[in-house]
Every structure is written in structure tokens, then in C-alpha cells.
KOLKEFI-686014 format. One record per residue (C-alpha): x, y negated, z; residue number from 1. Coordinates in nm, 2 decimals. Example, Ala and Ser with C-alpha at 12.3 -4.5 7.8 and 13.67 -1.06 7.14 Angstrom:
2
   east  north     up   n
   1.23   0.45   0.78   1
   1.37   0.11   0.71   2
END
This chain:
82
   east  north     up   n
  12.54   6.34 -12.31   1
  12.62   6.11 -12.02   2
  12.47   6.09 -11.68   3
  12.63   5.76 -11.59   4
  12.83   5.48 -11.71   5
  13.14   5.70 -11.81   6
  13.13   5.85 -12.15   7
  13.46   6.00 -12.17   8
  13.70   6.09 -11.86   9
  14.03   6.09 -12.06  10
  14.12   5.71 -11.99  11
  14.03   5.76 -11.61  12
  14.30   5.46 -11.52  13
  14.09   5.21 -11.71  14
  13.78   5.27 -11.48  15
  13.66   5.06 -11.22  16
  13.46   5.16 -10.92  17
  13.20   5.42 -11.01  18
  13.04   5.47 -10.67  19
  12.69   5.35 -10.57  20
  12.62   4.99 -10.47  21
  12.93   4.85 -10.62  22
  12.96   4.47 -10.52  23
  12.75   4.50 -10.21  24
  13.04   4.59  -9.97  25
  13.05   4.23  -9.83  26
  12.69   4.20  -9.79  27
  12.66   4.54  -9.61  28
  12.95   4.43  -9.36  29
  12.77   4.13  -9.28  30
  12.45   4.28  -9.22  31
  12.62   4.55  -9.02  32
  12.79   4.29  -8.82  33
  12.46   4.10  -8.77  34
  12.28   4.43  -8.66  35
  12.57   4.50  -8.41  36
  12.53   4.15  -8.23  37
  12.15   4.15  -8.22  38
  12.17   4.52  -8.08  39
  12.41   4.39  -7.83  40
  12.21   4.11  -7.73  41
  11.87   4.29  -7.67  42
  12.05   4.56  -7.48  43
  12.21   4.27  -7.24  44
  11.86   4.15  -7.21  45
  11.71   4.48  -7.11  46
  12.01   4.56  -6.88  47
  11.97   4.25  -6.70  48
  11.60   4.28  -6.65  49
  11.68   4.65  -6.53  50
  11.93   4.50  -6.27  51
  11.71   4.24  -6.16  52
  11.45   4.50  -6.08  53
  11.71   4.72  -5.88  54
  11.82   4.39  -5.68  55
  11.45   4.33  -5.59  56
  11.41   4.69  -5.49  57
  11.73   4.67  -5.26  58
  11.61   4.36  -5.10  59
  11.26   4.50  -5.04  60
  11.44   4.80  -4.89  61
  11.62   4.57  -4.63  62
  11.95   4.46  -4.84  63
  12.25   4.62  -4.95  64
  12.38   4.72  -4.60  65
  12.06   4.90  -4.51  66
  12.04   5.06  -4.85  67
  12.40   5.20  -4.82  68
  12.37   5.30  -4.47  69
  12.06   5.52  -4.53  70
  12.25   5.67  -4.85  71
  12.56   5.75  -4.63  72
  12.30   5.89  -4.36  73
  12.14   6.11  -4.61  74
  12.48   6.23  -4.77  75
  12.61   6.34  -4.40  76
  12.29   6.54  -4.34  77
  12.31   6.71  -4.68  78
  12.66   6.81  -4.60  79
  12.59   6.90  -4.23  80
  12.28   7.07  -4.34  81
  12.02   6.88  -4.10  82
END
């Protein structure tokens, strides 16, 4: 009784590939590469939107200098215990 394309394992050197999806390797590589590229483009788009929101929030708070000064002041207060 055979459960696959092989009836006799005595001539194993004459077998070809016997794993699932033989012949689809190149298609799977192309699909994987396309998925990888699409994921990167989507990720870049989301990160750019998030960075734009961060810049907008920083500008609403008075600009980068004020935000950094406030952060430094809070850090000193935390260390000193004020």
C-alpha cells in the first residue's frame, strides 16, 4: 500500500523532490518578496503619519526648544526630588 508517489524505496537515488508544493518555489519567493515590499510601504506610510502628528504636537507646545527645556526641567526635578 502506497501513501504517496513512491511505491518502492529501494531506488531512492532515482527520486526527484517528494516534498509538498514541488515547483511552486519561485512563485512563493515572488509572493513573499511582494508581501515584504508592500508591508514596508504601508509601514512607512503609517510611521510618516505618526511623525507628522508628533511634529504637530511639538509645534503646538511651543516648538522643539521649549519641549526639550520642559523635559530637561522635569528630569532635573525627578532627580532632585522637587
